[in-house]
C-alpha positions as YAML, in Angstrom:
chain: A
units: angstrom
residues:
- id: 1
  name: MET
  ca: [-49.07, -2.17, 13.45]
- id: 2
  name: ALA
  ca: [-48.99, 1.42, 12.17]
- id: 3
  name: TYR
  ca: [-46.79, 2.40, 9.25]
- id: 4
  name: SER
  ca: [-43.28, 3.43, 10.33]
- id: 5
  name: SER
  ca: [-41.12, 5.94, 8.52]
- id: 6
  name: ILE
  ca: [-37.74, 4.98, 7.12]
- id: 7
  name: LEU
  ca: [-36.23, 7.61, 9.41]
- id: 8
  name: ASP
  ca: [-37.38, 5.53, 12.39]
- id: 9
  name: TRP
  ca: [-34.97, 2.79, 11.32]
- id: 10
  name: ILE
  ca: [-31.95, 4.86, 10.26]
- id: 11
  name: VAL
  ca: [-30.20, 6.01, 13.42]
- id: 12
  name: TYR
  ca: [-26.70, 7.49, 13.29]
- id: 13
  name: ASP
  ca: [-25.08, 6.12, 16.44]
- id: 14
  name: ASN
  ca: [-21.60, 7.05, 17.63]
- id: 15
  name: PRO
  ca: [-19.50, 3.96, 16.79]
- id: 16
  name: MET
  ca: [-17.04, 4.71, 19.61]
- id: 17
  name: GLU
  ca: [-19.86, 4.24, 22.14]
- id: 18
  name: SER
  ca: [-20.52, 0.71, 20.88]
- id: 19
  name: PRO
  ca: [-19.30, -2.07, 23.22]
- id: 20
  name: PHE
  ca: [-17.92, -3.84, 20.12]
- id: 21
  name: TYR
  ca: [-15.84, -0.88, 18.88]
- id: 22
  name: PRO
  ca: [-12.54, -2.52, 17.80]
- id: 23
  name: PHE
  ca: [-10.13, 0.42, 18.11]
- id: 24
  name: GLY
  ca: [-10.22, 1.25, 21.81]
- id: 25
  name: ASP
  ca: [-10.05, 4.98, 22.51]
- id: 26
  name: ALA
  ca: [-8.66, 5.88, 19.05]
- id: 27
  name: TYR
  ca: [-10.96, 7.47, 16.50]
- id: 28
  name: ASN
  ca: [-10.96, 5.65, 13.13]
- id: 29
  name: LEU
  ca: [-12.36, 7.62, 10.20]
- id: 30
  name: PRO
  ca: [-12.93, 4.77, 7.68]
- id: 31
  name: TYR
  ca: [-14.69, 2.71, 10.36]
- id: 32
  name: ASP
  ca: [-16.87, 5.72, 11.21]
- id: 33
  name: ILE
  ca: [-17.78, 6.10, 7.52]
- id: 34
  name: ALA
  ca: [-18.48, 2.36, 7.25]
- id: 35
  name: TYR
  ca: [-20.60, 2.36, 10.41]
- id: 36
  name: LYS
  ca: [-22.76, 5.25, 9.21]
- id: 37
  name: LEU
  ca: [-22.99, 3.70, 5.75]
- id: 38
  name: TRP
  ca: [-24.37, 0.49, 7.25]
- id: 39
  name: ASP
  ca: [-26.77, 2.59, 9.36]
- id: 40
  name: ILE
  ca: [-28.24, 3.76, 6.05]
- id: 41
  name: ILE
  ca: [-28.15, 0.37, 4.28]
- id: 42
  name: GLY
  ca: [-29.28, -1.68, 7.27]
- id: 43
  name: GLY
  ca: [-31.93, 0.84, 8.25]
- id: 44
  name: THR
  ca: [-33.32, 0.89, 4.71]
- id: 45
  name: LEU
  ca: [-33.43, -2.92, 4.57]
- id: 46
  name: ALA
  ca: [-35.07, -3.07, 8.00]
- id: 47
  name: TRP
  ca: [-37.70, -0.56, 6.87]
- id: 48
  name: LEU
  ca: [-38.39, -2.56, 3.69]
- id: 49
  name: VAL
  ca: [-38.76, -5.83, 5.64]
- id: 50
  name: ASN
  ca: [-41.08, -4.15, 8.11]
- id: 51
  name: LEU
  ca: [-43.06, -2.71, 5.21]
- id: 52
  name: ILE
  ca: [-43.36, -6.04, 3.38]
- id: 53
  name: LEU
  ca: [-44.05, -8.12, 6.50]
- id: 54
  name: PRO
  ca: [-46.05, -5.85, 8.79]
- id: 55
  name: ASP
  ca: [-47.62, -7.10, 12.01]
- id: 56
  name: THR
  ca: [-45.51, -10.30, 12.01]
- id: 57
  name: ASN
  ca: [-42.97, -11.45, 14.56]
- id: 58
  name: VAL
  ca: [-40.65, -12.74, 11.83]
- id: 59
  name: GLY
  ca: [-40.53, -9.41, 10.02]
- id: 60
  name: LEU
  ca: [-40.02, -7.48, 13.23]
- id: 61
  name: ARG
  ca: [-37.19, -9.77, 14.36]
- id: 62
  name: ILE
  ca: [-35.42, -9.51, 11.01]
- id: 63
  name: SER
  ca: [-35.75, -5.73, 11.04]
- id: 64
  name: GLU
  ca: [-34.45, -5.45, 14.59]
- id: 65
  name: TRP
  ca: [-31.55, -7.81, 13.78]
- id: 66
  name: LEU
  ca: [-30.52, -5.64, 10.83]
- id: 67
  name: VAL
  ca: [-30.10, -2.58, 13.07]
- id: 68
  name: CYS
  ca: [-28.82, -4.19, 16.28]
- id: 69
  name: THR
  ca: [-25.38, -3.32, 17.64]
- id: 70
  name: GLN
  ca: [-23.72, -6.64, 16.80]
- id: 71
  name: THR
  ca: [-24.95, -6.59, 13.20]
- id: 72
  name: ASN
  ca: [-23.89, -2.96, 12.77]
- id: 73
  name: ASN
  ca: [-20.38, -3.77, 13.99]
- id: 74
  name: PHE
  ca: [-20.00, -6.86, 11.77]
- id: 75
  name: PHE
  ca: [-21.08, -5.19, 8.54]
- id: 76
  name: ALA
  ca: [-19.23, -1.99, 9.46]
- id: 77
  name: LEU
  ca: [-16.01, -4.03, 9.64]
- id: 78
  name: VAL
  ca: [-16.74, -5.54, 6.22]
- id: 79
  name: LEU
  ca: [-17.42, -2.12, 4.69]
- id: 80
  name: PHE
  ca: [-14.39, -0.75, 6.57]
- id: 81
  name: MET
  ca: [-12.04, -3.12, 4.74]
- id: 82
  name: VAL
  ca: [-13.77, -2.39, 1.43]
- id: 83
  name: ILE
  ca: [-13.24, 1.36, 1.96]
- id: 84
  name: ILE
  ca: [-9.57, 0.85, 2.94]
- id: 85
  name: PHE
  ca: [-8.97, -1.26, -0.19]
- id: 86
  name: LEU
  ca: [-10.82, 1.12, -2.53]
- id: 87
  name: VAL
  ca: [-8.82, 4.13, -1.34]
- id: 88
  name: ALA
  ca: [-5.54, 2.19, -1.70]
- id: 89
  name: PHE
  ca: [-6.64, 0.91, -5.13]
- id: 90
  name: ILE
  ca: [-7.59, 4.38, -6.41]
- id: 91
  name: ALA
  ca: [-4.33, 5.83, -5.06]
- id: 92
  name: VAL
  ca: [-2.40, 3.15, -6.99]
- id: 93
  name: LEU
  ca: [-4.37, 3.89, -10.17]
- id: 94
  name: ILE
  ca: [-3.45, 7.56, -9.77]
- id: 95
  name: SER
  ca: [0.21, 6.52, -9.43]
- id: 96
  name: LEU
  ca: [-0.09, 4.50, -12.65]
- id: 97
  name: TRP
  ca: [-1.71, 7.48, -14.39]
- id: 98
  name: GLU
  ca: [1.04, 9.74, -13.04]
- id: 99
  name: GLU
  ca: [3.75, 7.49, -14.47]
- id: 100
  name: ARG
  ca: [2.11, 7.29, -17.88]
- id: 101
  name: LYS
  ca: [1.69, 11.06, -18.14]
- id: 102
  name: VAL
  ca: [5.20, 11.86, -16.89]
- id: 103
  name: LEU
  ca: [6.79, 9.25, -19.18]
- id: 104
  name: GLY
  ca: [4.78, 10.63, -22.07]
- id: 105
  name: ARG
  ca: [6.00, 14.19, -21.44]
- id: 106
  name: THR
  ca: [9.62, 13.06, -21.13]
- id: 107
  name: MET
  ca: [9.25, 11.29, -24.49]
- id: 108
  name: ASP
  ca: [7.77, 14.40, -26.13]
- id: 109
  name: ARG
  ca: [4.23, 13.02, -26.32]
- id: 110
  name: ARG
  ca: [1.04, 13.52, -24.35]
- id: 111
  name: GLY
  ca: [0.76, 10.11, -22.79]
- id: 112
  name: THR
  ca: [-2.60, 8.43, -22.23]
- id: 113
  name: MET
  ca: [-5.56, 10.54, -23.36]
- id: 114
  name: ILE
  ca: [-8.59, 8.32, -22.66]
- id: 115
  name: GLY
  ca: [-11.18, 9.82, -20.33]
- id: 116
  name: MET
  ca: [-10.51, 12.46, -17.66]
- id: 117
  name: TRP
  ca: [-6.98, 13.70, -18.53]
- id: 118
  name: GLY
  ca: [-6.21, 10.13, -19.57]
- id: 119
  name: PHE
  ca: [-7.11, 8.52, -16.21]
- id: 120
  name: LEU
  ca: [-9.72, 6.16, -17.65]
- id: 121
  name: GLN
  ca: [-7.03, 4.42, -19.71]
- id: 122
  name: CYS
  ca: [-6.10, 2.56, -16.49]
- id: 123
  name: VAL
  ca: [-9.70, 1.38, -16.11]
- id: 124
  name: ALA
  ca: [-9.89, 0.38, -19.79]
- id: 125
  name: ASP
  ca: [-6.68, -1.64, -19.48]
- id: 126
  name: GLY
  ca: [-8.15, -3.44, -16.48]
- id: 127
  name: PHE
  ca: [-11.25, -4.45, -18.44]
- id: 128
  name: LYS
  ca: [-9.10, -5.46, -21.41]
- id: 129
  name: THR
  ca: [-6.94, -7.69, -19.21]
- id: 130
  name: PHE
  ca: [-10.04, -9.21, -17.65]
- id: 131
  name: MET
  ca: [-11.29, -10.25, -21.11]
- id: 132
  name: LYS
  ca: [-8.05, -11.98, -22.14]
- id: 133
  name: ASP
  ca: [-7.69, -15.77, -22.15]
- id: 134
  name: ASN
  ca: [-6.33, -17.43, -19.04]
- id: 135
  name: VAL
  ca: [-3.67, -19.76, -20.46]
- id: 136
  name: GLN
  ca: [-1.63, -22.10, -18.27]
- id: 137
  name: SER
  ca: [1.33, -24.25, -19.27]
- id: 138
  name: THR
  ca: [0.81, -28.00, -18.87]
- id: 139
  name: ARG
  ca: [4.48, -28.35, -17.85]
- id: 140
  name: ALA
  ca: [4.18, -26.04, -14.86]
- id: 141
  name: ASP
  ca: [3.90, -27.19, -11.26]
- id: 142
  name: LYS
  ca: [0.25, -26.15, -10.99]
- id: 143
  name: MET
  ca: [-0.07, -25.78, -7.22]
- id: 144
  name: THR
  ca: [3.13, -23.76, -6.80]
- id: 145
  name: TYR
  ca: [2.35, -21.80, -9.98]
- id: 146
  name: ILE
  ca: [-1.01, -20.64, -8.59]
- id: 147
  name: TRP
  ca: [-0.08, -20.22, -4.93]
- id: 148
  name: THR
  ca: [3.04, -18.12, -5.47]
- id: 149
  name: ALA
  ca: [1.15, -15.67, -7.69]
- id: 150
  name: SER
  ca: [-1.71, -15.56, -5.17]
- id: 151
  name: LEU
  ca: [0.68, -14.87, -2.30]
- id: 152
  name: ILE
  ca: [2.52, -12.17, -4.24]
- id: 153
  name: ILE
  ca: [-0.77, -10.44, -5.04]
- id: 154
  name: GLY
  ca: [-2.25, -11.00, -1.57]
- id: 155
  name: THR
  ca: [0.76, -9.79, 0.42]
- id: 156
  name: SER
  ca: [1.16, -6.75, -1.85]
- id: 157
  name: VAL
  ca: [-2.47, -5.70, -1.33]
- id: 158
  name: PHE
  ca: [-2.24, -6.46, 2.39]
- id: 159
  name: ILE
  ca: [0.85, -4.36, 3.11]
- id: 160
  name: ASP
  ca: [-0.45, -1.48, 0.99]
- id: 161
  name: CYS
  ca: [-3.65, -1.45, 3.06]
- id: 162
  name: LEU
  ca: [-1.58, -1.62, 6.28]
- id: 163
  name: ILE
  ca: [0.09, 1.71, 5.53]
- id: 164
  name: PRO
  ca: [-1.82, 4.34, 7.58]
- id: 165
  name: LEU
  ca: [-2.76, 7.54, 5.76]
- id: 166
  name: SER
  ca: [-3.14, 9.49, 9.01]
- id: 167
  name: GLY
  ca: [-3.55, 9.05, 12.74]
- id: 168
  name: ARG
  ca: [-7.23, 8.32, 12.14]
- id: 169
  name: TRP
  ca: [-6.96, 6.30, 8.90]
- id: 170
  name: PHE
  ca: [-5.44, 2.93, 9.81]
- id: 171
  name: VAL
  ca: [-6.27, -0.76, 9.95]
- id: 172
  name: VAL
  ca: [-4.65, -1.43, 13.31]
- id: 173
  name: ASP
  ca: [-2.29, 0.57, 15.53]
- id: 174
  name: TYR
  ca: [0.43, -2.02, 16.13]
- id: 175
  name: GLY
  ca: [3.57, -1.44, 18.19]
- id: 176
  name: ALA
  ca: [5.94, -3.13, 15.72]
- id: 177
  name: GLY
  ca: [4.34, -1.64, 12.62]
- id: 178
  name: ILE
  ca: [7.53, -0.93, 10.68]
- id: 179
  name: LEU
  ca: [8.84, -4.46, 11.19]
- id: 180
  name: ILE
  ca: [5.55, -6.11, 10.21]
- id: 181
  name: VAL
  ca: [5.22, -4.09, 6.99]
- id: 182
  name: MET
  ca: [8.83, -4.62, 5.90]
- id: 183
  name: GLY
  ca: [8.77, -8.31, 6.89]
- id: 184
  name: LEU
  ca: [5.77, -8.95, 4.63]
- id: 185
  name: TYR
  ca: [7.29, -6.70, 1.97]
- id: 186
  name: ALA
  ca: [10.45, -8.83, 1.81]
- id: 187
  name: LEU
  ca: [8.49, -12.00, 0.94]
- id: 188
  name: ALA
  ca: [7.98, -10.97, -2.70]
- id: 189
  name: PRO
  ca: [11.52, -11.72, -4.05]
- id: 190
  name: PHE
  ca: [11.47, -15.19, -2.46]
- id: 191
  name: LEU
  ca: [8.02, -15.91, -3.94]
- id: 192
  name: ILE
  ca: [9.22, -14.65, -7.33]
- id: 193
  name: LEU
  ca: [12.13, -17.10, -7.21]
- id: 194
  name: VAL
  ca: [9.81, -20.01, -6.41]
- id: 195
  name: SER
  ca: [7.31, -18.89, -9.07]
- id: 196
  name: GLY
  ca: [10.05, -18.69, -11.71]
- id: 197
  name: TRP
  ca: [11.06, -22.27, -10.90]
- id: 198
  name: ALA
  ca: [7.46, -23.56, -10.86]
- id: 199
  name: GLN
  ca: [6.70, -22.37, -14.42]
- id: 200
  name: ASN
  ca: [9.25, -24.77, -15.96]
- id: 201
  name: ASN
  ca: [10.40, -22.06, -18.34]
- id: 202
  name: LYS
  ca: [14.04, -21.02, -18.69]
- id: 203
  name: TYR
  ca: [13.20, -17.33, -19.02]
- id: 204
  name: SER
  ca: [11.02, -17.44, -15.92]
- id: 205
  name: LEU
  ca: [13.72, -19.30, -13.99]
- id: 206
  name: ILE
  ca: [16.37, -16.75, -14.99]
- id: 207
  name: GLY
  ca: [14.00, -13.98, -13.84]
- id: 208
  name: GLY
  ca: [13.52, -15.72, -10.50]
- id: 209
  name: ILE
  ca: [17.28, -16.18, -10.04]
- id: 210
  name: ARG
  ca: [17.82, -12.51, -10.81]
- id: 211
  name: ALA
  ca: [15.23, -11.60, -8.14]
- id: 212
  name: ALA
  ca: [17.18, -13.68, -5.61]
- id: 213
  name: GLU
  ca: [20.47, -12.03, -6.63]
- id: 214
  name: MET
  ca: [18.93, -8.60, -6.24]
- id: 215
  name: MET
  ca: [17.46, -9.52, -2.85]
- id: 216
  name: ILE
  ca: [20.85, -10.33, -1.34]
- id: 217
  name: SER
  ca: [22.26, -7.05, -2.65]
- id: 218
  name: TYR
  ca: [19.78, -4.51, -1.27]
- id: 219
  name: GLU
  ca: [17.92, -6.23, 1.59]
- id: 220
  name: VAL
  ca: [20.77, -5.92, 4.12]
- id: 221
  name: PRO
  ca: [21.35, -2.16, 3.54]
- id: 222
  name: MET
  ca: [17.58, -1.60, 3.74]
- id: 223
  name: LEU
  ca: [17.32, -3.43, 7.05]
- id: 224
  name: ILE
  ca: [20.27, -1.49, 8.46]
- id: 225
  name: ILE
  ca: [18.63, 1.81, 7.47]
- id: 226
  name: ILE
  ca: [15.27, 0.78, 8.96]
- id: 227
  name: ALA
  ca: [16.98, -0.27, 12.20]
- id: 228
  name: THR
  ca: [18.91, 3.01, 12.22]
- id: 229
  name: MET
  ca: [15.78, 5.13, 11.81]
- id: 230
  name: CYS
  ca: [14.00, 3.12, 14.50]
- id: 231
  name: LEU
  ca: [16.98, 3.81, 16.77]
- id: 232
  name: LEU
  ca: [16.68, 7.52, 15.99]
- id: 233
  name: ASN
  ca: [12.94, 7.39, 16.66]
- id: 234
  name: GLY
  ca: [13.14, 5.15, 19.72]
- id: 235
  name: SER
  ca: [10.15, 3.07, 18.61]
- id: 236
  name: PHE
  ca: [8.88, 0.73, 15.88]
- id: 237
  name: ASN
  ca: [5.42, 2.32, 15.98]
- id: 238
  name: ILE
  ca: [4.40, 4.28, 12.89]
- id: 239
  name: ASN
  ca: [2.43, 6.88, 14.87]
- id: 240
  name: ASP
  ca: [5.51, 7.53, 17.00]
- id: 241
  name: PHE
  ca: [7.57, 8.10, 13.85]
- id: 242
  name: VAL
  ca: [5.15, 10.75, 12.61]
- id: 243
  name: ASN
  ca: [4.58, 12.46, 15.96]
- id: 244
  name: ASN
  ca: [8.28, 12.62, 16.83]
- id: 245
  name: GLN
  ca: [9.10, 14.17, 13.46]
- id: 246
  name: TYR
  ca: [6.40, 16.81, 14.01]
- id: 247
  name: ASP
  ca: [7.83, 17.59, 17.45]
- id: 248
  name: THR
  ca: [11.47, 17.79, 16.26]
- id: 249
  name: VAL
  ca: [12.42, 17.74, 12.58]
- id: 250
  name: TRP
  ca: [11.81, 15.50, 9.59]
- id: 251
  name: TYR
  ca: [14.29, 12.64, 9.69]
- id: 252
  name: ILE
  ca: [15.40, 13.37, 6.13]
- id: 253
  name: ILE
  ca: [17.60, 16.15, 7.59]
- id: 254
  name: PRO
  ca: [19.72, 14.02, 9.95]
- id: 255
  name: GLY
  ca: [19.29, 10.96, 7.76]
- id: 256
  name: ILE
  ca: [19.79, 12.37, 4.27]
- id: 257
  name: VAL
  ca: [22.33, 9.63, 3.46]
- id: 258
  name: GLY
  ca: [19.87, 6.97, 4.60]
- id: 259
  name: PHE
  ca: [17.05, 8.65, 2.64]
- id: 260
  name: ILE
  ca: [18.95, 8.50, -0.66]
- id: 261
  name: THR
  ca: [20.07, 4.93, -0.04]
- id: 262
  name: PHE
  ca: [16.65, 3.77, 1.08]
- id: 263
  name: LEU
  ca: [15.00, 5.43, -1.92]
- id: 264
  name: ILE
  ca: [17.22, 3.52, -4.36]
- id: 265
  name: CYS
  ca: [16.92, 0.24, -2.43]
- id: 266
  name: SER
  ca: [13.12, 0.51, -2.21]
- id: 267
  name: THR
  ca: [13.03, 1.17, -5.95]
- id: 268
  name: ALA
  ca: [14.88, -2.11, -6.42]
- id: 269
  name: GLU
  ca: [12.64, -3.84, -3.85]
- id: 270
  name: SER
  ca: [9.53, -2.91, -5.84]
- id: 271
  name: GLU
  ca: [11.21, -4.10, -9.08]
- id: 272
  name: ARG
  ca: [10.97, -0.77, -10.79]
- id: 273
  name: ALA
  ca: [13.30, 0.32, -13.58]
- id: 274
  name: PRO
  ca: [16.26, 0.47, -13.69]
- id: 275
  name: PHE
  ca: [16.19, -2.49, -11.29]
- id: 276
  name: ASP
  ca: [13.55, -4.54, -13.16]
- id: 277
  name: LEU
  ca: [15.99, -7.38, -13.83]
- id: 278
  name: ALA
  ca: [13.49, -10.06, -12.82]
- id: 279
  name: GLU
  ca: [11.12, -8.96, -15.62]
- id: 280
  name: ALA
  ca: [13.38, -7.39, -18.26]
- id: 281
  name: GLU
  ca: [10.92, -7.85, -21.12]
- id: 282
  name: SER
  ca: [13.56, -6.84, -23.68]
- id: 283
  name: GLU
  ca: [15.84, -9.66, -22.47]
- id: 284
  name: LEU
  ca: [13.65, -12.36, -20.90]
- id: 285
  name: VAL
  ca: [10.30, -12.03, -22.76]
- id: 286
  name: GLU
  ca: [8.54, -11.01, -19.51]
- id: 287
  name: GLY
  ca: [10.90, -12.61, -17.02]
- id: 288
  name: TRP
  ca: [9.28, -14.50, -14.15]
- id: 289
  name: GLN
  ca: [5.82, -13.41, -15.41]
- id: 290
  name: THR
  ca: [6.22, -15.07, -18.82]
- id: 291
  name: GLU
  ca: [3.78, -17.95, -18.20]
- id: 292
  name: TYR
  ca: [1.11, -15.82, -16.51]
- id: 293
  name: SER
  ca: [-1.67, -14.48, -18.70]
- id: 294
  name: GLY
  ca: [-5.12, -12.93, -18.49]
- id: 295
  name: MET
  ca: [-6.25, -11.52, -15.18]
- id: 296
  name: LYS
  ca: [-3.43, -13.29, -13.30]
- id: 297
  name: TRP
  ca: [-0.92, -11.17, -15.19]
- id: 298
  name: GLY
  ca: [-3.05, -8.05, -14.66]
- id: 299
  name: LEU
  ca: [-3.24, -8.62, -10.91]
- id: 300
  name: ILE
  ca: [0.52, -9.26, -10.73]
- id: 301
  name: MET
  ca: [1.13, -5.93, -12.47]
- id: 302
  name: LEU
  ca: [-1.26, -4.26, -10.01]
- id: 303
  name: ALA
  ca: [0.68, -5.90, -7.17]
- id: 304
  name: ASP
  ca: [3.92, -4.42, -8.57]
- id: 305
  name: TYR
  ca: [2.45, -0.93, -8.37]
- id: 306
  name: MET
  ca: [1.06, -1.63, -4.90]
- id: 307
  name: ARG
  ca: [4.54, -2.57, -3.72]
- id: 308
  name: GLY
  ca: [5.79, 0.65, -5.29]
- id: 309
  name: ALA
  ca: [3.08, 2.58, -3.40]
- id: 310
  name: THR
  ca: [4.16, 0.82, -0.20]
- id: 311
  name: SER
  ca: [7.76, 1.89, -0.82]
- id: 312
  name: CYS
  ca: [6.66, 5.51, -1.25]
- id: 313
  name: GLY
  ca: [4.52, 5.30, 1.89]
- id: 314
  name: MET
  ca: [7.39, 3.90, 3.96]
- id: 315
  name: ILE
  ca: [9.73, 6.66, 2.74]
- id: 316
  name: VAL
  ca: [7.15, 9.29, 3.70]
- id: 317
  name: ILE
  ca: [6.77, 7.74, 7.17]
- id: 318
  name: LEU
  ca: [10.47, 7.18, 7.85]
- id: 319
  name: PHE
  ca: [11.87, 10.44, 6.48]
- id: 320
  name: LEU
  ca: [9.20, 12.98, 5.47]
- id: 321
  name: GLY
  ca: [7.00, 13.38, 8.54]
- id: 322
  name: GLY
  ca: [4.14, 11.17, 7.42]
- id: 323
  name: TRP
  ca: [0.84, 13.06, 7.30]
- id: 324
  name: THR
  ca: [2.15, 16.16, 9.12]
- id: 325
  name: LEU
  ca: [3.47, 19.50, 7.90]
- id: 326
  name: PRO
  ca: [6.07, 21.62, 9.73]
- id: 327
  name: PHE
  ca: [4.52, 24.21, 12.09]
- id: 328
  name: ILE
  ca: [0.95, 23.34, 10.98]
- id: 329
  name: ASP
  ca: [-1.41, 21.35, 13.18]
- id: 330
  name: LEU
  ca: [-3.54, 19.35, 10.74]
- id: 331
  name: THR
  ca: [-5.74, 18.10, 13.58]
- id: 332
  name: ALA
  ca: [-6.85, 21.58, 14.56]
- id: 333
  name: THR
  ca: [-10.52, 22.24, 15.18]
- id: 334
  name: GLY
  ca: [-12.43, 22.41, 11.90]
- id: 335
  name: TRP
  ca: [-10.11, 19.99, 10.07]
- id: 336
  name: THR
  ca: [-11.17, 16.91, 12.00]
- id: 337
  name: THR
  ca: [-13.99, 14.46, 11.30]
- id: 338
  name: TRP
  ca: [-14.74, 14.49, 7.58]
- id: 339
  name: TRP
  ca: [-12.08, 16.83, 6.16]
- id: 340
  name: PRO
  ca: [-9.43, 14.52, 4.56]
- id: 341
  name: VAL
  ca: [-6.57, 17.01, 4.92]
- id: 342
  name: PRO
  ca: [-3.99, 14.78, 6.70]
- id: 343
  name: GLU
  ca: [-4.76, 11.90, 4.32]
- id: 344
  name: LEU
  ca: [-4.30, 14.12, 1.26]
- id: 345
  name: VAL
  ca: [-1.03, 15.47, 2.65]
- id: 346
  name: PHE
  ca: [0.28, 11.91, 3.03]
- id: 347
  name: LEU
  ca: [-0.83, 10.89, -0.47]
- id: 348
  name: LEU
  ca: [0.65, 14.02, -2.07]
- id: 349
  name: LYS
  ca: [4.00, 13.32, -0.40]
- id: 350
  name: ALA
  ca: [3.85, 9.71, -1.62]
- id: 351
  name: TRP
  ca: [3.08, 10.81, -5.19]
- id: 352
  name: ILE
  ca: [6.02, 13.25, -5.08]
- id: 353
  name: VAL
  ca: [8.32, 10.39, -4.03]
- id: 354
  name: PHE
  ca: [6.84, 8.27, -6.82]
- id: 355
  name: PHE
  ca: [7.60, 11.10, -9.26]
- id: 356
  name: ILE
  ca: [11.27, 10.85, -8.21]
- id: 357
  name: MET
  ca: [11.16, 7.10, -8.91]
- id: 358
  name: ILE
  ca: [9.70, 7.83, -12.35]
- id: 359
  name: MET
  ca: [12.50, 10.27, -13.12]
- id: 360
  name: ILE
  ca: [15.06, 7.64, -12.06]
- id: 361
  name: ARG
  ca: [13.43, 5.30, -14.58]
- id: 362
  name: VAL
  ca: [13.61, 7.97, -17.26]
- id: 363
  name: GLY
  ca: [17.23, 8.90, -16.70]
- id: 364
  name: VAL
  ca: [18.95, 5.58, -15.93]
- id: 365
  name: GLY
  ca: [19.22, 2.50, -18.11]
- id: 366
  name: ARG
  ca: [18.66, -0.99, -16.75]
- id: 367
  name: VAL
  ca: [21.58, -2.11, -14.61]
- id: 368
  name: ARG
  ca: [23.33, -5.44, -15.13]
- id: 369
  name: THR
  ca: [23.16, -8.24, -12.59]
- id: 370
  name: ASP
  ca: [26.77, -7.79, -11.52]
- id: 371
  name: SER
  ca: [26.22, -4.03, -11.26]
- id: 372
  name: ILE
  ca: [23.37, -4.36, -8.75]
- id: 373
  name: LEU
  ca: [25.48, -6.73, -6.64]
- id: 374
  name: ASN
  ca: [28.39, -4.29, -6.68]
- id: 375
  name: LEU
  ca: [26.06, -1.41, -5.83]
- id: 376
  name: GLY
  ca: [24.50, -3.34, -2.96]
- id: 377
  name: TRP
  ca: [27.70, -4.43, -1.25]
- id: 378
  name: LYS
  ca: [30.18, -1.74, -2.30]
- id: 379
  name: VAL
  ca: [27.97, 1.37, -2.29]
- id: 380
  name: PHE
  ca: [24.68, 0.86, -0.42]
- id: 381
  name: MET
  ca: [26.22, -1.06, 2.47]
- id: 382
  name: PRO
  ca: [28.89, 1.59, 3.30]
- id: 383
  name: LEU
  ca: [26.25, 4.33, 2.96]
- id: 384
  name: ALA
  ca: [23.91, 2.48, 5.31]
- id: 385
  name: ILE
  ca: [26.70, 2.10, 7.86]
- id: 386
  name: LEU
  ca: [27.62, 5.79, 7.45]
- id: 387
  name: ASN
  ca: [23.99, 6.70, 8.15]
- id: 388
  name: LEU
  ca: [24.14, 4.50, 11.27]
- id: 389
  name: VAL
  ca: [27.29, 6.26, 12.48]
- id: 390
  name: ILE
  ca: [25.70, 9.70, 11.99]
- id: 391
  name: VAL
  ca: [22.55, 8.68, 13.91]
- id: 392
  name: LEU
  ca: [24.61, 7.15, 16.73]
- id: 393
  name: ALA
  ca: [26.59, 10.38, 17.01]
- id: 394
  name: LEU
  ca: [23.37, 12.39, 17.20]
- id: 395
  name: LYS
  ca: [21.92, 10.07, 19.85]
- id: 396
  name: VAL
  ca: [25.09, 9.99, 21.96]
- id: 397
  name: GLY
  ca: [25.41, 13.77, 21.65]
- id: 398
  name: GLY
  ca: [21.90, 14.19, 23.01]
- id: 399
  name: ILE
  ca: [20.61, 16.02, 19.94]
- id: 400
  name: PHE
  ca: [17.85, 13.41, 19.48]
...
């Protein structure tokens, strides 16, 4: 058999023309990138196999298998999820870098200075945590101890990856997207309570109890606000939220009361200061995380920031128009395919919301347990109901 060029094996097919394309008629940018990436990797491997085993049926079959449609789709899906996670992970690292720099400036210092404007400090901390000893208490309920931490980390990563960055950057276009994301999001306080009990440590247990107390204070107002905004939108679908806000007005204008309330409640939901009662390192050592060490602790901290990123993403979707800008069509010709303009717009909005959360941390001291309960039932609940009344009036009046 004559020598074949590597270009004979690398063929850039249109993934949407594949019979195994998993997204129907919708274009998916990360899947397109993953599909073309496997075209390069699989084509190169097929060329190498054909080069090493020329004139053999085995080599030819392996090479053809590496570039067949089914294989391309399978490995494209694997690379697709890797790309989705990497983008979410890098976005969270940028949020962590943003917090460190902003906190540094508010404390009259420069903040982290390692690497590119201090960004590599996040990477260095990850390696440092990875090298630490993994210590586990012999008095802990081992199965519950491990599984609760795994579920907290897993659900946090999962819901962060579920947040679409644009109409073409999504995992799945589901009709009840808002409910699915918030349902998974609400699991964390319950898992924290169980984890605090499983560690057989009084500080961890107090941290878990505090998480449960906080949950009953802000979950109900949050759910009322989400239901109210879905009523205003007329759908649970995330794409509908974004498209309807582009066609009318950002929902922060009619729902400014709900925006402020939801911002504070989501800050509490992600356990950020001043609502970090479940951790409260100055009071409870490290709260419910006291008995976690090494990479387990590092991944739990990463999960905290991923839940914070999810909160910012949900605020952007519910109130700030998602990946759209007023009077500007970001899907116009020339900005499609590889230009990440809508995705960058969404991330910039999310980082602006996160900046507001940072400033809340800077300006407000940690609240007491009784204070968060009073806020939840005496302040957030009436505000959530007021937001509902305003939206109902707008809907009945035919304005929306």
